[in-house]
C-alpha positions in Angstrom: -6.8 23.5 31.7 -6.6 25.7 28.6 -6.4 24.2 25.2 -2.8 25.2 24.8 -1.9 23.7 28.2 -3.7 20.5 27.2 -1.8 20.3 23.9 1.5 20.8 25.7 0.7 18.1 28.2 -0.5 15.7 25.6 2.7 16.2 23.5 4.8 15.6 26.6 2.9 12.5 27.6 3.1 11.1 24.1 6.9 11.9 23.9 7.5 10.3 27.3 5.6 7.1 26.3 7.5 6.8 22.9 10.8 7.3 24.8 9.8 4.7 27.3 9.0 2.2 24.5 12.4 2.9 22.9 10.8 4.3 19.8 12.5 7.7 20.2 15.8 8.9 21.7 15.6 11.4 24.5 16.7 14.1 22.0 13.9 13.1 19.5 11.3 12.9 22.2 12.3 16.3 23.6 12.1 17.9 20.2 8.6 16.3 19.7 7.6 17.8 23.1 9.0 21.1 22.1 11.4 21.5 24.9 15.1 21.2 25.7 16.4 17.6 26.3 17.4 18.3 29.9 14.0 19.7 30.7 12.4 16.7 29.0 14.5 14.3 31.1 13.4 16.0 34.3 9.7 15.9 33.3 9.9 12.1 32.8 9.5 11.6 36.6 6.0 12.9 36.4 5.1 10.0 34.1 6.9 7.4 36.1 9.5 6.9 33.3 13.2 6.5 34.1 15.6 8.7 32.1 18.0 5.8 32.0 16.7 3.2 29.6 19.3 0.5 30.2 18.3 -3.2 30.9 19.9 -5.2 33.6 21.7 -7.3 31.0 23.1 -4.2 29.3 24.3 -2.9 32.7 26.0 -6.3 33.5 27.7 -6.3 30.1 28.9 -2.7 30.7 30.3 -3.6 34.1 32.1 -6.7 32.6 33.6 -4.6 29.8 34.8 -2.0 32.3 36.4 -4.7 34.4 38.2 -6.1 31.3 39.4 -2.7 30.3 40.7 -1.9 33.9 42.5 -5.2 34.1 44.5 -4.4 30.9 46.1 -1.4 32.4 
């Protein structure tokens, strides 16, 4: 691996970890990695990181809110 390839991979790994730890948004992490946000999100799979950073509690709350909104119609 060349030095430039190593640097690119290291930036991407660091960005993925900071995103996973909820220290950076996907846009911020992509910028740090030097790539487009969509490309960054696709690269996360290589590091075992989900592009969706939602907890189960947040998901349940979203579903409950959606049901409430639907019932008002």
